[in-house]
Phi, psi and omega in degrees: 000018188294335174278108191301329185258006183291152177259120188205328186292129178238355177157178178162186180198173179214140176214169179222158179231129177284129183253352181107181183269156179276097180054230179264014184281178179259024181257134180250126187261133179230131171271120184250131183234122171258126177245119188236139177243144177222166178285127181298333187283348180276136184274349180296141179275159172293150171299133177290345183207140175237169182242119176270130183250133182242123181243154172285137182296321180278313187285332186060019178262148177293125180248326181210157172218150185220136172275128186242119180280152176291147181270088175068210184268133176302150185247141175286137179241110180273155173300158180288152176092223187284100183278353178276353181290131181305320180298320180295321181294332181272002184230042184268164175242162171236135186245134173229148176236148176234122186233138177209148171260122183248127174270125182237137178294161177304141181213134177274355180244337179093183187228162170239127176255134187218145168215135179227155185202159172241144016219161174282166164293163174294137184236142177298323187263006177237149183280158171259163177228115182055043176079003179234156179305134184284326191250146166262210180225150176230138176237126181226164168204159186246128172260123180289175176314140189294345175287350173262113179286120184208138167243136185285157174291161178221143178284140182256345184264143173279133180304135178286122188284339183210162169214160186274146179302134178065015182251124176287125186233130176258131182235127177279139175233046187294135179232155178239133173254119184299335182266359181073024179285164180282139182241140178230128182255147176200165171277151177212153171295131180303154177283138171285167180217209178297154184251172186300328180289337179213080190288350181060043182263162177294138004262022187255020182289142182221171173245137176287149182294322181245140179291135174216152181208129178225155179259155177294157171253116181292156170299158180303134180093357180233152173201184186294333178263352173228062184293344178254013179089176185295333181271355176265191182211141175208133175214158180218139175275121183291344184276314183232007171079008179295122180253150176234125184234152169205134179231142175255011176233146175273159176126187178267139180227133179270129180222148177222138176252124178265138181236117178251138183248125181239146172226119183054039177081000182257129179288124181256317183211157177222131177218170178227156167249111181271129186234145162248125176254119177266122181248126176213169180286125182258156170292152183301130174200120182292144179274134177296146184231149176278151176256123176048062185279122176258121188272334186230136177228153176233137176222161173265143181309134182094345183278148173263134179237131178224137175205158183250133172248137179232155178219156181225156174230127187280348178283120183303132175085354179294134174272135184237133178247135175245135183208152180241149181227140175159164183298328186290348176265334187249339186084010181285169175056038175080008178296132182233152176098194183298136178270159177268165178232144175201109185280134174291133181227150175226135180206170180274121175069316180230131182219150178209159176205156184257132171266135175221141179209116174267097183293155173248172190294330184274000182269002176292135178195162180286325181284130181289154170274132185236134172221169184241137174247134183241140167249131181226127178257176181249028179288188182232104357280163176299139175239156185215157176230130175240134176225143176272146173238132179248135177235122177262122178258109183274143178286155171279118182250115180257137175239026186295144172226180173221155176246156181145165185292139177257346175243116190224166176259144180298142177067016175255157183253133184228154181260139176226142184230127174284136180233161179069018177282169183257157182301133177087358182283155167245173188223132178254110183260147172225128179242095177288125182079013179215175180236124176281113184283320182199160172099359181305134182094344179254181180272000181228128179227162171242133183233133172257120187266137175246208180291151183273186005291149189238136179208140176243132179225155178218141175233125179279135177248122184296167179294346177259008174089013181260133182281145172269192178282155182279133174246128184215156177215148175284145178244129177265119184249130181244152177301142179290139179281126179301158179300132183284162173225165181210165179256153178143165183286145175250002173228118187225164176270154180301135177069014173276154175251124180237146179261141178230138184230129178289139176274115187277090180263345189238015180053043179268158181238355180244137182226148177219116182256146176227139184223147173225132183092005180203182181229129177282127180263128178085210186289125182276351188247019180264171181293325179240141179225160172249134182238128172268113180271105190237020176227129180287141177119197181274126173241183175212158176223133177214000000 
């Protein structure tokens, strides 16, 4: 970038990593990385050193500045796929990084890190000033109060330098947050930067006393959600940053992806990926396509889901690669539990691979899990298709209850039955103060109750091994009533009436008499009864 007015910047980003405190001091160390891309065809060199400016988030005043050296030799970044294609060779990028560890004092408001530079390449959707690009670029990131330990997310994908005219192109902008915080992607107007009159180039780079930030003003007919104009197309998935673009005009176009980092609903940092998309007329090459692509799946927690995705390329002899990207394969961005699998495969014209995921019980959530599957051919130029897949993992919801007596006698056995359970479920029973005689694991058990306190509970376990909520009830246990006795004759004459009286040993007030070979006269539920013995032979009374 040594030529201050040269047009060369095509994009970049900035992130930081918290490294901890310096011994027992009050200094918090952050590794700050600026990643910058430029057009390979420009002869200007990268600045050997840039200046990082640190402002207070509340004061917006300059508090510190640091000179940051370039990290070695810039690297050429070729387009993905067939790098021998002449079009690909003419659309390469060069990447440079600038890294520094900055010690910052404790702060209850946090910091803003900023670097700005001039100039961009000429863009179809941005204005020029006196025949030169009007805008430079600015890269910022926000460090929250230092009592919040945080490392910002970082983009893992290299910006795609070109796409073909009238061709719908999907571009991944996948980022990883080291702390597993929630990420939200959106389009934003790119930040403006230093201008041609003061390009902020080496060795004259400076920091402004007060923090300021402005966005570019697009040319008429363009904006952040229509960077290719009304006849073009642009969309972004807020969950994983997959963008879809289409342009009906050739040239360079400025686009920016904003990445916001949240923890427990609180915004911690904001950064952008500034992109230049070069659109030109390509030689004919068919784009690989998916066969019968299903975008959304639903499973119950604990269930295993497997499905095959296939893709084809209509150009004879084209080699096609299928590959998947996402947190569920790597465990990044706070993903927890069982990981999914999807093997990368390459074949001629038609390729397929199987996705498999054995979900666990804790992976149920309302927000879908999203990953991206890509098809990439080796044509000239290589073309690719990316599609998102969403999987909703539903929780196992149990509404099980049980029926059976809640007032019982000690040392007696009672039956209990689980109701409202789901097909294939098992049941985990617990009888506090009792003994499960039989049926554990099934929906029907027998329990012998002893001394209390007494409680019966059941938990339904789904057919995939996930537990439901616990259903329980208190059981009231009473001492068993001893066997009763009564007075009266046990040898009687036919058709005689005899009186029988229960011996009240337990202060009971309810009685139930049963007779065979005779007839109870009057009230059958009183303490004393009269029985007419009217059948010859052996009878009984109890």
